[in-house]
C-alpha positions in Angstrom: -182.4 -6.7 126.0 -185.2 -5.1 128.0 -187.5 -7.9 126.8 -185.0 -10.6 127.9 -184.9 -9.0 131.4 -188.7 -9.0 131.7 -188.8 -12.6 130.5 -186.2 -13.5 133.2 -188.2 -11.7 135.9 -191.4 -13.4 134.8 -189.6 -16.8 134.7 -188.3 -16.2 138.3 -191.8 -15.3 139.5 -193.4 -18.3 137.8 -190.7 -20.7 139.0 -191.1 -19.3 142.6 -194.8 -19.7 142.4 -194.4 -23.3 141.1 -192.0 -24.1 144.0 -194.5 -22.7 146.4 -197.4 -24.7 145.0 -195.3 -27.9 145.2 -194.3 -27.3 148.7 -198.0 -26.6 149.6 -199.0 -29.8 147.8 -196.3 -31.8 149.8 -197.5 -30.3 153.1 -201.1 -31.1 152.3 -200.2 -34.6 151.2 -198.4 -35.6 154.4 -201.7 -36.8 156.0 -202.1 -39.3 153.2 -199.3 -41.3 154.7 -201.3 -42.0 157.8 -204.6 -42.5 155.9 -203.5 -45.2 153.5 -203.2 -48.7 155.0 -200.3 -49.2 152.6 -197.9 -46.4 152.9 -196.3 -47.0 149.5 -198.8 -44.8 147.6 -198.4 -41.9 150.0 -194.6 -42.2 150.0 -194.5 -42.3 146.2 -196.7 -39.3 146.0 -194.5 -37.3 148.3 -191.3 -38.5 146.5 -192.8 -37.3 143.2 -193.8 -33.9 144.7 -190.3 -33.4 146.2 -188.6 -34.4 143.0 -190.7 -31.9 141.1 -189.9 -29.3 143.7 -186.2 -30.1 143.6 -186.3 -29.7 139.8 -187.9 -26.3 140.1 -185.4 -25.3 142.7 -182.6 -26.1 140.3 -184.2 -24.0 137.6 -184.6 -21.2 140.2 -180.9 -21.4 141.3 -179.7 -21.4 137.7 -181.8 -18.4 136.9 -180.5 -16.3 139.9 -176.9 -17.4 139.7 -175.4 -15.7 136.7 -178.6 -15.2 134.8 -177.4 -17.2 131.8 -180.2 -19.7 131.7 -182.1 -20.7 128.6 -185.5 -20.5 130.3 -188.6 -21.3 128.3 -191.4 -19.2 129.8 -194.0 -21.5 128.4 -192.4 -24.6 130.1 -192.3 -22.6 133.3 -195.9 -21.6 133.1 -196.8 -25.2 132.3 -194.9 -26.4 135.4 -196.9 -23.8 137.4 -200.2 -25.0 136.1 -199.2 -28.6 136.9 -198.2 -27.5 140.4 -201.6 -25.8 140.9 -203.4 -28.9 139.6 -201.3 -31.0 142.0 -202.4 -28.9 145.0 -206.0 -29.1 143.9 -205.8 -32.8 143.3 -204.3 -33.5 146.7 -206.9 -31.3 148.5 -209.7 -33.1 146.6 -208.3 -36.5 147.4 -208.1 -35.7 151.1 -211.6 -34.3 151.1 -212.9 -37.4 149.3 -211.1 -39.7 151.8 -212.6 -37.8 154.7 -216.1 -38.0 153.3 -215.8 -41.8 152.6 -214.3 -42.4 156.0 -217.3 -40.6 157.6 -219.7 -42.5 155.5 -218.1 -45.8 156.5 -218.2 -44.8 160.2 -221.9 -44.2 159.9 -222.6 -47.7 158.5 -223.6 -50.4 161.0 -223.8 -53.9 159.6 -224.9 -57.0 161.5 -222.5 -59.8 160.8 -222.2 -63.4 161.8 -224.7 -65.7 163.4 -227.4 -64.4 165.6 -228.6 -66.9 168.2 -232.4 -66.6 168.1 -235.0 -68.4 170.2 -237.0 -70.7 168.0 -240.2 -69.9 170.0 -240.3 -66.2 170.9 -237.7 -65.0 168.4 -235.7 -63.1 171.0 -232.0 -62.8 170.2 -229.2 -63.5 172.7 -227.0 -60.5 173.1 -223.2 -60.2 173.8 -223.9 -60.4 177.6 -225.9 -63.6 177.3 -229.3 -62.0 177.9 -232.3 -62.4 175.6 -233.5 -59.3 173.9 -236.6 -58.7 171.7 -235.5 -59.0 168.1 -236.7 -55.4 167.2 -234.7 -53.9 170.0 -231.6 -55.9 169.2 -231.6 -54.9 165.5 -232.4 -51.3 166.3 -229.4 -51.2 168.8 -227.0 -52.8 166.4 -228.0 -51.2 163.1 -229.6 -48.1 161.6 -232.9 -50.0 161.0 -236.1 -48.6 162.4 -239.2 -50.8 162.8 -242.8 -50.0 162.1 -245.2 -52.7 163.0 -248.2 -53.9 161.1 -250.1 -57.2 160.8 -249.7 -59.6 157.9 -252.8 -61.1 156.2 -252.4 -64.5 157.8 -252.1 -63.1 161.3 -254.9 -60.7 160.8 -257.2 -63.6 160.0 -256.2 -65.3 163.2 -256.2 -62.2 165.4 -259.2 -60.4 163.9 -261.4 -63.0 162.3 -264.5 -60.9 162.6 -263.0 -58.0 160.6 -261.4 -60.1 157.9 -263.5 -62.0 155.3 
């Protein structure tokens, strides 16, 4: 009988920890609703977490009301492990989303047609002014220019140095 009492105490502790982990996972997962463009995935995740939490709460209630519950300590430990993995998975997902969002924010891409002068190669900016190509590209992307002289231009510009 003493062993059964210890098993019940351990089961209550494990169920309580499992409930706590699932509530933490749900709390951490709430920002996923605002992150996803389609809320369905975030809502489904939260529904799944709350359903697991509700199931654990039923087990907990049955265990403390009357004590006549056929509790399987291994199943309760497995539920706790799943709850811990759920918390870690949600935290990792949020961290990954944050890193990817920051990476996307740092990417600048030139898109569309660039009106460029056929003669001097200046680009017309959004205000209608003409800007040197290097300056425009530097302002609208992460590109940095280093200047050199190609072989053809070197022959024209510096004929005495080039054979």
